[in-house]
C-alpha positions in Angstrom: -199.4 -124.2 169.9 -195.9 -123.7 167.9 -193.6 -126.1 168.3 -190.1 -125.6 170.0 -187.8 -125.5 166.7 -190.4 -122.6 165.7 -189.8 -120.9 168.8 -186.2 -121.5 168.6 -186.2 -119.5 165.2 -188.3 -116.8 167.1 -185.5 -116.2 169.6 -182.6 -116.3 167.1 -181.7 -112.5 167.7 -183.8 -110.6 170.0 -181.0 -108.0 170.2 -177.5 -107.2 168.2 -175.4 -105.5 171.4 -175.7 -108.8 173.0 -174.1 -110.7 170.0 -170.6 -110.5 171.6 -171.4 -112.9 174.4 -171.1 -116.4 173.0 -172.7 -117.9 176.0 -175.6 -115.1 176.0 -177.8 -117.0 173.1 -177.9 -120.8 174.6 -178.9 -119.2 177.6 -181.6 -116.9 176.0 -183.0 -119.5 174.1 -183.5 -121.8 177.1 -185.3 -119.4 179.2 -187.5 -118.0 176.4 -188.9 -121.6 175.7 -189.3 -122.5 179.2 -191.1 -119.3 179.9 -193.4 -119.6 176.6 -194.7 -123.3 178.0 -195.9 -121.4 181.0 -199.3 -119.8 181.5 -199.1 -116.2 180.7 -199.8 -115.3 184.4 -196.6 -117.1 185.5 -194.2 -115.9 183.0 -192.7 -112.6 184.3 -192.0 -113.7 187.6 -190.1 -117.2 185.9 -188.1 -114.9 183.4 -187.0 -112.4 186.7 -185.9 -115.5 188.7 -184.2 -117.3 186.0 -182.6 -114.0 184.7 -181.2 -112.9 188.3 -178.3 -110.5 187.8 -179.0 -110.1 183.9 -181.2 -107.4 183.4 -180.7 -107.0 179.5 -181.7 -110.4 179.1 -184.4 -110.5 181.5 -186.0 -107.5 179.1 -185.0 -109.1 176.0 -187.1 -112.2 177.1 -190.0 -110.2 178.4 -190.1 -108.3 175.1 -189.8 -111.4 172.7 -192.8 -113.0 175.0 -195.0 -109.9 174.6 -194.5 -109.9 170.8 -195.1 -113.6 170.3 -198.4 -113.3 172.6 -199.4 -110.1 170.3 -198.7 -112.1 166.7 -202.1 -114.0 167.7 -203.8 -111.3 167.4 -202.4 -110.1 163.8 -203.2 -113.1 161.7 -205.6 -112.7 159.0 -209.5 -112.3 160.1 -210.8 -115.4 160.9 -213.5 -116.6 158.3 -216.5 -116.3 160.7 -215.7 -112.7 161.2 -215.0 -112.5 157.3 -218.6 -113.7 157.2 -220.0 -111.1 159.3 -220.2 -113.9 162.2 -219.0 -111.7 165.5 -217.6 -113.0 168.7 -221.2 -113.2 170.9 -219.4 -111.6 173.9 -219.2 -108.2 171.7 -222.4 -106.7 172.0 -224.4 -104.7 168.9 -225.7 -101.7 168.1 -229.4 -102.2 167.9 -231.4 -101.1 164.7 -233.2 -97.9 165.5 -230.3 -96.6 168.1 -229.2 -93.6 167.7 -225.6 -91.8 167.6 -226.3 -88.2 167.4 -228.0 -87.2 164.1 -227.6 -91.0 163.0 -229.8 -93.6 163.1 -228.4 -97.1 163.0 -230.0 -99.3 160.4 -228.1 -102.8 160.8 -224.7 -104.4 161.3 -222.3 -104.5 158.3 -219.0 -106.1 159.4 -216.5 -106.6 162.3 -212.9 -106.7 162.1 -210.2 -107.2 165.0 -210.4 -103.3 165.5 -214.0 -102.5 165.6 -217.4 -102.8 163.8 -219.5 -101.4 160.9 -223.1 -100.6 160.8 -225.3 -99.1 158.0 -227.2 -95.8 159.3 -229.0 -92.8 157.9 -228.4 -89.3 158.5 -231.7 -88.2 159.8 -231.6 -84.5 158.5 -229.9 -85.3 155.3 -231.5 -88.5 154.6 -228.3 -89.7 153.6 -227.3 -93.3 153.8 -223.7 -93.6 155.5 -221.6 -96.3 157.0 -220.3 -95.9 160.7 -217.6 -97.1 162.3 -217.3 -97.9 166.1 -214.1 -99.0 167.8 -214.4 -102.6 169.6 -215.2 -102.2 173.2 -212.2 -104.1 174.6 -210.1 -100.5 174.0 -210.4 -97.7 176.2 -212.4 -94.4 175.4 -209.1 -92.7 174.9 -207.4 -94.8 172.6 -210.8 -95.1 170.4 -211.1 -91.4 170.2 -207.6 -91.0 169.3 -207.3 -93.9 166.7 -210.6 -92.7 165.2 -209.7 -89.2 165.2 -206.3 -90.1 163.3 -208.0 -92.4 161.1 -210.6 -89.5 159.8 -207.6 -87.1 159.9 -205.6 -89.6 157.3 -208.6 -90.2 155.0 -210.6 -87.2 154.9 -206.7 -85.7 153.4 -207.4 -88.2 150.8 -209.4 -87.5 147.5 -209.5 -90.4 145.0 -212.5 -92.2 143.6 -211.3 -95.4 144.6 -210.9 -94.6 148.2 -213.6 -94.3 150.8 -214.7 -90.6 151.7 -214.7 -89.4 155.2 -217.9 -87.6 156.3 -216.8 -86.5 160.0 -215.7 -88.3 163.4 -218.7 -87.5 166.2 -219.0 -89.4 169.6 -222.3 -90.0 171.3 -223.2 -91.3 175.2 -219.1 -91.8 175.4 -218.9 -93.4 172.1 -216.6 -91.9 169.4 -217.5 -93.2 165.9 -216.5 -92.0 162.2 -219.0 -91.4 159.7 -218.0 -92.3 155.8 -219.6 -93.3 152.6 -221.9 -95.7 152.3 -220.2 -98.0 149.8 -223.0 -100.5 148.6 -221.2 -103.8 147.0 -219.4 -106.8 148.1 -216.0 -107.1 149.5 -213.0 -108.3 146.9 -212.2 -111.0 149.3 -215.9 -112.7 149.0 -215.8 -112.0 145.0 -212.1 -114.0 144.6 -213.7 -116.6 147.0 -216.7 -117.5 145.0 -215.3 -116.7 141.3 -211.8 -115.7 140.6 -211.7 -112.6 138.1 -210.9 -112.9 134.7 -207.3 -111.4 134.0 -208.6 -108.1 132.3 -210.6 -107.7 135.3 -208.0 -108.7 137.9 -205.3 -106.2 135.8 -208.0 -103.5 136.2 -208.7 -103.7 139.8 -204.8 -103.9 140.7 -204.6 -101.0 138.3 -207.2 -98.8 140.3 -205.8 -100.1 143.9 -202.4 -99.2 142.9 -203.7 -95.7 142.0 -205.3 -95.0 144.9 -202.4 -96.1 147.3 -200.1 -93.4 144.8 -202.5 -90.8 145.7 -202.2 -91.7 149.3 -198.5 -91.8 149.4 -198.1 -88.5 147.6 -200.4 -87.3 150.5 -198.0 -89.1 153.2 -200.1 -91.4 154.2 -199.7 -95.2 154.2 -202.4 -97.9 154.8 -200.4 -100.5 156.5 -203.4 -102.7 156.5 -203.9 -103.2 152.7 -206.2 -106.8 151.6 -208.9 -107.9 150.0 -211.6 -107.4 152.6 -210.6 -104.0 153.0 -211.8 -103.2 149.6 -215.0 -103.0 148.6 -216.4 -103.5 144.6 -219.2 -101.0 144.4 -222.4 -101.4 142.4 -220.3 -99.6 139.3 -217.5 -102.3 139.7 -215.0 -100.0 141.0 -212.7 -101.0 144.0 -213.2 -98.8 146.9 -210.0 -98.8 149.3 -211.6 -98.6 152.8 -210.2 -98.9 156.9 -207.3 -96.2 156.9 -207.8 -97.3 160.8 -204.1 -98.5 160.9 -203.0 -95.6 158.5 -199.6 -93.7 159.4 -198.2 -90.3 158.0 -194.6 -91.2 156.3 -192.1 -89.9 158.4 -190.8 -86.4 157.7 -187.9 -84.5 159.7 -189.9 -82.1 160.7 -193.3 -84.2 162.2 -193.1 -85.0 165.8 -194.0 -88.4 165.3 -195.0 -89.2 169.2 -198.2 -88.4 169.4 -199.0 -90.8 166.5 -197.0 -93.3 167.6 -199.0 -93.9 171.1 -201.7 -95.4 169.4 -200.3 -98.3 167.5 -196.9 -98.2 169.2 -193.5 -96.6 167.7 -192.2 -99.8 166.3 -195.3 -101.9 167.0 -196.7 -104.8 164.9 -199.8 -103.4 163.0 -201.9 -104.9 160.1 -202.5 -108.2 159.2 -200.0 -110.9 159.6 -200.2 -112.8 156.4 -200.1 -109.5 154.6 -197.1 -107.9 156.4 -193.6 -106.9 154.8 -190.6 -108.6 156.3 -189.0 -105.5 157.3 -192.3 -104.8 159.1 -192.1 -108.1 160.9 -188.4 -107.5 161.5 -189.7 -104.0 163.5 -189.2 -101.5 160.8 -191.3 -98.7 160.1 -193.8 -99.1 157.3 -193.1 -97.1 154.6 -195.1 -96.7 151.1 -192.9 -100.0 150.0 -194.3 -101.9 152.8 -197.6 -101.0 151.0 -196.3 -102.4 148.0 -195.6 -105.3 149.5 -199.0 -105.8 150.5 -200.4 -104.9 147.0 -198.2 -107.7 145.5 -200.0 -110.1 148.2 -203.7 -108.9 146.9 -202.4 -109.2 143.2 -201.4 -112.8 144.1 -205.0 -113.4 145.6 -206.6 -111.8 142.8 -205.0 -114.2 140.5 -204.4 -117.5 142.1 -207.3 -117.2 144.6 -204.7 -117.9 147.5 -202.4 -116.2 149.9 -198.5 -116.4 148.7 -197.3 -117.2 152.4 -199.2 -119.4 155.2 -198.5 -121.9 157.5 -200.1 -124.0 160.2 -199.1 -121.1 163.0 -198.4 -117.6 163.0 -194.5 -118.7 163.1 -194.8 -120.8 160.0 -196.3 -117.9 158.2 -194.1 -115.6 159.4 -191.0 -118.1 158.6 -192.5 -118.3 155.0 -192.7 -114.2 154.6 -189.1 -114.2 155.6 -187.4 -116.9 153.8 -189.5 -118.7 151.2 -190.6 -117.5 147.3 -194.3 -116.9 147.1 -196.1 -120.4 146.6 -197.2 -120.4 143.2 -199.8 -123.3 142.3 -201.6 -122.0 139.4 -199.9 -122.6 135.3 -202.5 -120.5 134.1 -201.1 -116.9 135.4 -198.9 -115.1 132.8 -195.7 -114.4 133.6 -195.4 -110.9 133.3 -198.2 -110.6 136.1 -195.8 -113.3 138.0 -193.1 -110.9 137.5 -194.8 -108.1 138.7 -196.3 -109.6 141.9 -192.7 -111.4 142.3 -191.1 -108.0 142.3 -193.8 -106.5 144.9 -192.8 -109.5 147.1 -188.8 -108.9 147.0 -188.3 -109.4 150.5 -185.6 -106.5 150.6 -187.7 -103.4 150.3 -184.7 -101.6 148.3 -185.5 -104.4 145.5 -189.2 -104.0 145.4 -190.9 -101.4 143.1 -190.2 -97.9 145.1 -193.7 -96.5 144.3 -197.5 -97.8 143.9 -197.3 -95.9 140.7 -194.9 -98.1 139.2 -196.9 -101.0 139.7 -199.7 -99.2 138.4 -197.7 -98.4 135.3 -196.4 -102.4 135.0 -200.0 -103.5 135.2 -201.3 -101.1 132.8 -198.7 -102.2 130.3 -199.9 -105.5 130.7 -203.5 -104.8 130.3 -202.6 -102.7 127.0 -200.8 -105.3 125.7 -203.8 -108.0 126.8 -206.2 -105.6 124.9 -204.1 -105.6 122.1 -204.1 -109.3 121.3 -207.8 -109.9 122.1 -207.7 -108.8 118.3 -208.3 -110.8 116.4 -206.2 -113.8 117.1 -206.3 -114.4 121.2 -209.6 -115.7 122.8 -209.6 -116.0 126.4 -212.2 -118.2 128.1 -213.5 -117.8 131.7 -211.7 -117.2 135.0 -208.6 -119.9 134.1 -207.2 -118.4 131.0 -206.6 -120.6 127.9 -205.8 -119.8 124.1 -206.7 -120.8 120.7 -203.9 -122.3 118.9 -203.9 -121.3 115.4 -201.9 -123.4 112.3 -200.1 -126.0 115.1 -198.1 -122.9 116.7 -198.7 -120.7 119.5 -199.3 -117.3 118.1 -197.1 -114.3 119.5 -200.5 -113.5 121.4 -199.9 -116.2 123.3 -196.3 -115.0 124.4 -197.7 -111.5 124.9 -200.3 -112.9 127.4 -196.8 -113.8 129.4 -195.4 -110.4 128.5 -192.7 -108.7 129.8 -192.9 -105.7 132.0 -192.2 -102.8 130.1 -192.8 -99.8 131.9 -191.7 -97.2 129.7 -192.0 -98.7 126.1 -192.5 -96.8 123.1 -194.0 -98.9 119.8 -193.3 -98.0 116.6 -195.7 -99.1 113.9 -194.1 -102.2 112.2 -196.4 -104.2 109.8 -197.3 -107.9 111.3 -194.6 -110.2 109.2 -192.5 -107.5 108.1 -189.2 -108.9 110.4 -187.7 -111.7 109.3 -184.4 -111.5 110.3 -183.1 -109.3 113.1 -179.6 -108.5 113.8 -178.7 -108.5 117.5 -175.8 -106.1 117.9 -173.7 -107.0 121.3 -174.8 -105.1 124.1 -172.3 -102.0 125.1 -170.9 -102.4 128.2 -171.9 -99.3 130.3 -171.1 -100.5 133.6 -167.8 -98.9 134.2 -165.8 -102.0 134.3 -163.9 -103.2 131.5 -163.5 -106.5 133.0 -167.4 -107.0 132.5 -167.0 -107.2 128.6 -167.3 -111.0 128.9 -170.8 -110.5 130.8 -172.0 -107.9 128.3 -171.1 -110.3 125.1 -172.7 -113.6 127.3 -175.8 -111.8 127.8 -176.0 -110.5 124.5 -175.4 -114.1 123.3 -177.9 -115.5 125.9 -180.7 -113.1 124.2 -180.1 -114.2 120.9 -180.1 -117.9 122.1 -183.7 -117.3 123.6 -184.7 -115.0 121.0 -184.2 -118.1 118.3 -185.9 -120.5 120.7 -188.7 -118.4 121.1 -190.0 -116.3 118.1 -190.1 -117.3 114.7 -187.6 -115.1 113.3 -184.1 -115.6 111.7 -181.2 -113.6 114.2 -178.1 -112.7 113.4 -175.4 -113.8 115.8 -173.5 -111.3 117.8 -170.1 -112.2 116.5 -171.2 -111.6 112.8 -172.9 -108.3 113.9 -170.0 -107.1 115.3 -167.8 -108.2 112.9 -170.1 -106.1 110.2 -170.2 -103.0 112.8 -166.2 -102.9 112.0 -167.0 -102.0 108.5 -169.8 -99.8 108.1 -171.5 -97.4 110.7 -174.6 -96.6 109.0 -177.8 -98.9 109.9 -178.6 -99.1 106.4 -175.3 -100.5 105.3 -174.8 -102.9 108.1 -178.6 -104.0 107.4 -177.5 -104.7 103.9 -174.4 -106.4 105.1 -176.3 -108.8 107.4 -179.3 -109.3 105.3 -181.5 -107.7 108.2 -184.7 -106.0 108.3 -184.5 -104.4 111.4 -181.2 -103.8 114.2 -181.3 -104.4 118.0 -179.0 -102.4 120.0 -178.4 -102.1 123.9 -176.3 -101.7 126.4 -175.7 -103.0 129.7 -175.8 -100.8 133.1 -175.2 -101.9 136.6 -177.2 -100.5 139.2 -176.2 -101.2 142.7 -176.5 -105.1 143.0 -178.6 -104.8 139.9 -178.0 -105.0 136.4 -179.8 -103.2 133.7 -180.4 -103.6 130.1 -181.7 -100.5 127.6 -182.3 -101.7 124.4 -183.9 -100.1 121.4 -185.1 -101.9 118.0 -183.9 -99.9 114.9 -185.3 -99.5 111.6 -182.4 -99.6 109.1 -183.5 -97.4 106.3 -184.1 -94.0 108.3 -182.3 -94.9 111.0 -185.6 -94.6 113.3 -185.8 -95.9 116.8 -189.4 -97.6 116.6 -189.0 -99.3 119.8 -187.4 -98.8 123.0 -187.3 -99.8 126.7 -185.7 -100.5 129.9 -185.5 -103.5 131.7 -183.9 -104.2 135.5 -183.4 -107.4 138.0 -181.1 -108.4 140.7 -178.0 -110.2 140.3 -180.3 -113.6 140.5 -183.0 -112.9 138.1 -180.3 -112.6 135.2 -182.4 -115.4 132.9 -185.3 -113.6 133.9 -184.0 -109.9 133.0 -183.3 -111.7 129.2 -186.8 -112.9 129.4 -188.0 -109.3 129.9 -186.2 -108.1 126.9 -187.5 -110.8 124.6 -191.0 -110.3 125.7 -190.9 -106.6 124.7 -189.0 -107.2 121.5 -191.3 -109.6 120.9 -194.3 -107.2 121.3 -192.7 -104.8 118.8 -191.7 -107.4 116.1 -195.1 -109.2 116.4 -193.9 -112.3 115.3 -195.3 -116.0 115.8 -193.8 -118.2 118.6 -192.3 -121.4 118.2 -193.7 -124.3 119.6 -193.7 -125.2 122.9 -192.0 -121.4 123.5 -194.5 -120.5 125.9 -193.8 -123.5 128.3 -190.1 -122.5 128.4 -190.7 -118.9 129.1 -193.0 -120.1 132.0 -190.0 -121.8 133.7 -187.7 -118.9 134.3 -185.6 -119.9 137.1 -183.2 -117.8 139.3 -179.8 -118.6 138.9 -176.8 -117.9 141.3 -174.9 -114.6 140.2 -171.4 -116.5 140.6 -172.5 -119.8 138.5 -173.7 -117.6 135.8 -170.3 -115.7 135.7 -168.4 -118.9 135.6 -171.1 -119.8 132.5 -170.6 -116.8 130.8 -166.5 -116.7 131.2 -166.4 -120.6 130.0 -168.5 -119.1 127.1 -166.0 -116.8 126.1 -163.4 -118.9 126.4 -165.1 -121.8 124.7 -166.0 -119.6 121.7 -161.7 -119.2 121.2 -161.7 -123.0 119.8 -158.3 -123.5 120.9 -156.7 -126.4 123.2 -155.9 -123.9 126.2 -159.3 -121.8 125.7 -161.4 -125.1 125.6 -159.4 -126.3 129.0 -160.2 -123.2 130.6 -163.5 -123.2 129.7 -164.0 -126.5 131.3 -162.7 -125.4 134.6 -165.4 -122.3 134.3 -168.7 -124.6 133.5 -167.4 -127.2 136.3 -167.0 -124.6 138.6 -170.7 -123.3 137.4 -172.2 -126.4 138.1 -170.4 -127.1 141.6 -172.5 -123.7 142.4 -175.8 -124.5 140.9 -175.8 -128.3 139.4 -179.3 -127.6 138.3 -178.1 -125.0 135.8 -179.1 -126.9 132.3 -176.7 -124.4 130.0 -173.8 -125.3 131.9 -174.3 -129.1 131.2 -174.7 -128.3 127.6 -172.1 -126.3 126.9 -169.3 -128.6 129.1 -170.7 -131.3 126.8 -169.8 -129.3 123.9 -166.5 -128.7 125.6 -166.0 -132.6 126.0 -166.6 -133.0 122.3 -164.5 -130.4 121.1 -161.6 -132.0 123.3 -161.8 -135.2 121.6 -161.7 -134.0 118.2 -158.6 -134.2 116.1 -157.5 -131.1 115.3 -158.1 -129.1 118.2 -158.3 -132.5 120.9 -156.5 -133.2 123.9 -157.6 -136.8 124.2 -159.0 -139.4 123.1 -162.8 -139.6 122.3 -163.2 -143.1 124.3 -162.3 -140.7 127.1 -164.2 -137.5 126.3 -167.2 -138.3 124.3 -169.0 -140.5 127.3 -168.6 -137.4 129.4 -170.0 -135.2 126.7 -172.8 -137.6 126.2 -173.3 -137.5 130.0 -173.6 -133.5 130.4 -175.7 -133.3 127.4 -178.2 -136.0 129.2 -177.9 -134.4 132.3 -178.9 -131.0 130.8 -182.1 -132.4 128.7 -183.0 -134.0 132.3 -183.2 -130.5 133.5 -184.5 -128.9 130.4 -185.9 -130.8 127.7 -186.3 -128.3 125.3 -182.4 -127.2 125.1 -181.5 -127.0 121.5 -178.0 -126.7 122.4 -178.3 -129.8 124.7 -180.0 -131.9 121.9 -177.3 -130.7 119.2 -174.1 -131.8 121.5 -176.1 -135.3 122.0 -176.4 -135.2 118.3 -172.7 -134.8 118.0 -171.8 -137.9 120.3 -174.5 -139.8 118.3 -173.1 -139.0 115.2 -169.6 -140.0 115.9 -170.1 -143.2 117.9 -172.0 -144.0 114.6 -175.8 -144.2 115.8 -176.8 -142.5 112.6 -180.7 -142.3 113.3 -180.2 -141.3 116.5 -177.8 -138.4 115.8 -180.3 -137.5 113.1 -183.2 -137.2 115.4 -181.5 -134.8 117.9 -180.1 -132.8 115.4 -183.7 -132.5 113.5 -184.9 -131.8 117.3 -182.3 -128.9 118.3 -183.3 -127.2 114.8 -186.9 -127.4 115.6 -186.6 -125.9 119.1 -184.2 -123.4 117.8 -184.1 -122.7 113.8 -181.7 -120.0 114.4 -179.2 -121.9 116.6 -176.1 -122.0 113.4 -174.0 -124.7 115.1 -176.8 -127.1 115.2 -176.9 -126.5 111.8 -173.1 -126.8 111.0 -173.0 -130.2 112.9 -176.3 -131.9 110.8 -174.2 -130.4 108.0 -171.2 -132.7 108.9 -173.8 -135.3 109.7 -175.1 -135.2 106.3 -171.7 -135.1 104.6 -171.1 -138.5 106.3 -173.8 -140.0 104.7 -172.9 -138.8 101.0 -176.3 -136.5 101.4 -174.4 -133.8 99.9 -177.1 -131.8 98.4 -179.0 -131.1 101.9 -175.7 -130.7 103.4 -175.2 -127.6 101.5 -178.6 -126.8 102.2 -177.5 -126.9 106.2 -174.1 -125.3 105.7 -175.5 -122.0 104.1 -178.4 -122.0 106.3 -175.8 -121.8 108.9 -173.9 -119.2 107.0 -177.2 -116.8 107.0 -177.5 -116.9 110.6 -173.8 -116.1 111.2 -172.4 -114.7 108.2 -169.4 -113.7 109.7 -168.8 -116.5 112.0 -165.4 -118.0 112.0 -166.6 -121.6 112.9 -169.2 -121.2 110.6 -167.4 -120.0 107.6 -164.7 -122.6 108.3 -167.1 -125.6 108.0 -168.6 -123.9 104.8 -165.1 -124.3 103.1 -164.7 -127.9 104.3 -168.4 -129.1 102.6 -167.6 -127.2 99.3 -164.3 -129.2 99.7 -165.8 -132.4 100.2 -168.2 -132.0 97.5 -165.4 -131.5 94.9 -165.7 -128.0 94.8 -162.2 -127.4 96.0 -162.0 -123.8 94.2 -164.8 -122.6 95.7 -163.7 -123.9 99.1 -159.9 -122.0 98.9 -161.8 -118.6 97.8 -164.0 -119.1 100.7 -161.7 -120.1 103.2 -159.1 -117.3 102.4 -161.9 -114.8 102.7 -162.4 -116.3 106.7 -158.7 -116.0 107.2 -159.4 -112.4 106.2 -161.6 -112.0 109.4 -158.9 -113.4 111.4 -155.7 -114.7 110.4 -155.0 -116.7 113.7 -158.0 -119.0 113.5 -156.7 -122.5 113.3 -159.8 -124.2 111.9 -160.1 -121.8 108.9 -156.2 -122.5 108.0 -156.5 -126.3 108.7 -159.4 -126.3 106.1 -157.4 -124.4 104.0 -154.5 -126.4 103.8 -156.7 -129.5 103.0 -158.3 -127.6 100.1 -155.3 -126.7 98.6 -154.1 -130.1 98.8 -157.3 -131.7 97.3 -156.5 -129.0 94.5 -153.0 -130.2 94.0 -151.6 -127.0 94.8 -148.9 -128.9 97.3 -146.6 -126.2 98.0 -149.6 -123.7 99.1 -150.8 -126.4 101.4 -147.3 -126.6 102.9 -147.3 -123.1 103.5 -150.8 -122.9 105.6 -149.2 -126.3 107.3 -146.1 -124.5 108.6 -148.0 -121.8 110.0 -150.6 -124.2 111.5 -147.2 -125.6 113.5 -146.3 -121.9 114.8 -150.4 -121.1 115.5 -150.8 -124.4 117.6 -147.3 -124.8 119.1 -146.6 -127.5 117.3 -149.6 -129.6 118.2 -149.3 -133.3 116.9 -152.6 -133.2 114.4 -150.6 -129.8 112.7 -146.9 -131.8 112.9 -148.9 -134.7 111.1 -150.6 -132.5 108.8 -147.3 -131.1 107.5 -145.7 -134.4 106.8 -148.2 -135.6 105.0 -148.2 -132.8 102.5 -144.7 -133.0 102.7 -144.8 -136.4 101.6 -147.2 -135.3 98.7 -144.7 -132.7 97.4 -142.0 -135.5 97.3 -140.1 -134.4 100.9 -140.3 -138.4 102.0 -137.2 -137.5 104.5 -138.9 -134.4 106.2 -142.3 -136.5 106.6 -140.3 -139.3 107.8 -139.0 -137.3 110.1 -142.1 -135.5 111.6 -143.7 -138.9 111.5 -140.8 -140.7 114.0 -141.4 -136.9 116.1 -145.2 -138.3 116.3 -144.5 -141.6 117.2 -142.0 -140.5 120.2 -144.5 -138.1 121.3 -147.2 -140.7 121.4 -145.2 -142.3 123.9 -145.9 -139.3 126.5 -148.8 -138.0 125.2 -152.0 -138.2 123.2 -151.5 -138.2 119.6 -154.5 -139.0 117.4 -153.7 -142.3 115.5 -155.5 -140.5 112.4 -153.0 -138.5 112.4 -150.2 -141.0 112.3 -152.5 -143.2 109.8 -152.5 -140.4 107.4 -148.5 -139.7 107.1 -148.0 -143.5 106.5 -150.6 -143.3 104.0 -149.0 -140.4 102.2 -145.9 -142.1 102.1 -147.6 -145.1 100.2 -147.0 -147.2 103.4 -150.9 -148.6 103.7 -149.8 -151.8 105.9 -148.2 -149.5 108.3 -151.1 -147.1 108.3 -153.7 -149.9 108.8 -152.9 -150.6 112.5 -153.2 -146.6 113.5 -156.3 -146.7 111.4 -157.5 -149.8 113.4 -156.9 -148.0 116.5 -158.5 -144.8 115.0 -161.6 -146.7 114.5 -161.5 -148.3 118.0 -161.6 -145.0 119.7 -164.1 -144.4 117.1 -162.5 -140.7 115.9 -164.5 -138.0 114.3 -162.0 -139.0 111.0 -163.7 -142.2 110.8 -167.3 -140.7 109.6 -165.5 -139.5 106.7 -163.3 -142.4 105.9 -165.3 -143.3 102.7 -166.0 -139.6 101.3 -162.4 -139.7 99.3 -163.6 -140.5 95.5 -160.0 -141.0 94.7 -160.3 -145.1 95.7 -156.5 -145.0 96.4 -154.5 -148.1 97.8 -156.4 -147.6 101.3 -160.1 -147.2 100.3 -159.6 -150.5 98.0 -157.9 -152.3 100.7 -160.3 -155.3 102.0 -159.4 -154.6 105.7 -160.1 -150.6 105.3 -163.5 -152.0 103.6 -164.4 -154.0 106.4 -164.1 -151.3 108.8 -166.0 -149.2 106.5 -169.1 -151.7 106.8 -168.7 -152.2 110.2 -169.3 -148.5 110.7 -172.3 -148.1 108.6 -170.8 -146.1 106.2 -171.3 -148.4 103.1 
């Protein structure tokens, strides 16, 4: 007996025409629940009395009670019937009994609608199967049902659909004669031993093709399930039982005669396999069969049904409201994605044709067959893989390969691509406001590819800048050092996003592979994974360690949260005080919408790290860095494989002087995503603070190769070159960087320092003056100008600027390291020391590099300074 809660949910909306009356629903629910608990024989009288004066409510309650009672008949066939044990009250035909020219040989099976017997055509001596309708149905209804089934099925001619021979009648008993299929039901096979992946795919492809044929003839099955499929002696699935089949609606057809058998809007079929729209009373169509096919595929691969409950009402609620219940981790993600699209609640977002499901399964099967040669072995009914050389080969990724319905593959030799250039996705949505979306999706793809496939991938920003200087694919590839180029465009299809992507061989400009991927707004991360898997197959490279684990946990994300995240990344990339504050607002909003979205936590950690720095910071690292650590840890709790989160936490540990912990985090980030350039930039900075200059140069050079036109990467290249004593190389490199973007603050800042290191104070002064304008006279820029002015001998100017800073420090945050630098430039070490102490206490980023100056001036020789250096572990 269902609970009152379950009944209440069933009574939620029996008629939209009543919704305008606020008093209708409470009364309706009360009457329905009370009536339901009474014996069926008493329900009508009770409802008539309870609804006196309200005929609409009476009709609605009686209708819903009838539906609730009818629903009991539409659950999955009981186990006893599946095993061939039928109700003893239902008489069977005895062996030897004649139905016209047919002689009954024995009982085969029984279901909710009828019984099936093995028989022999006594004239042709042919074995057949004969189906009769259960005796509780009237003769007229039985005859019409059998005639309709024969008409529907006889119009179908397909190797995986059971052939109908004729409809007959003997002794007032109508029957249908069909081909005898010698085999086992697919349900029995799945129960005994779950088929191997390749076998499940083969069954799914053949059944989908059979459905496609039926739909092309205007017939929907309406009761597709494993017990209605027999695997014959040749191992072929044969779809049976078109007894509930119905023709697709055509404007010229009169549906009244057809609807009287099952009811124009009646539930028909098996509850656990019914599509949501059918449960809601809509007409079944081809997409409803696609849903049932999804249920079948789920059962084939997991051995279970995707939706079930202790009662019919729980099952109905699960179908209408819950996602499929995956319990096995062995099912390839590609197949899971196909099944989940079949099981989309909204029929408009499902595959629209069975042929699309067939093609998707065929693509997976072809990939699977290719993978078996020679690196991958598959064992038993639960799939497992051989790991070679300590890393999962690309073959593993392709077992969880993407959907790829229209793929075209070139012939790239294995291992021929070591570097990919991923061009920015073209925004083809027609909405220029979605430029940030296209850029963000590109960055997400690059991050995911770098964390998954063993290939060096050039960033979007570098590819975009390189594209401005050349249009030739060959020149572009040479400029970026790429072996192949990936291009694509973003389109919007109703409420779905689509990405068209192609792989180009640069020398000839030949398209080696192309595909289109489409997903609902909540599945944008899965859309990225689809593109990744298709690209992985085309490039044929090995996977990063644990990449399969990450791909197996692709999750949905709120579209609103994802858009806020992308807007935040767009602002974060600008690296200014204002843009970082805007980015924080977007990331915070994203996390309010979806607190479990790990990338937003990691990005927020990056923002807090930057807001606590000297150059673009707006506050003390004492306030921002703990927040950065908390967000990085939150991200890692949700996604321990996040390279971005590990790098952000390494940044925190570096400037908190937790040297070994910092290095471990940076190394872990690089291990997880060797193509993440910022992890290498921050690791290079760490190595410089440890005076490991050779290693620092190696890391920063690798970052430059990954992102050759990145402003932040090239600014840090110049900074590193300057600190290792190559000031002229630094000046040259930073001058080139500013040619990319003359407004980029950090490059100009680094150039001013490099010029100062080279003793070119006038040029350094000019750069500092420009920084004053670019930063709206930020305190660090004022301090830099004052320090350089002191070196130029303009001490009055320097002191005037210093007084400005001290006054401003009373009302806003001014980095104490900036003020100490001005005093040091003026030679006032005693005045500098208290400010250095403040910088030390707040653990300013500048402290990590205090001991790098090889000039050993008065400050470096001061015992107080030496004590602080030792305390920070910088000795």
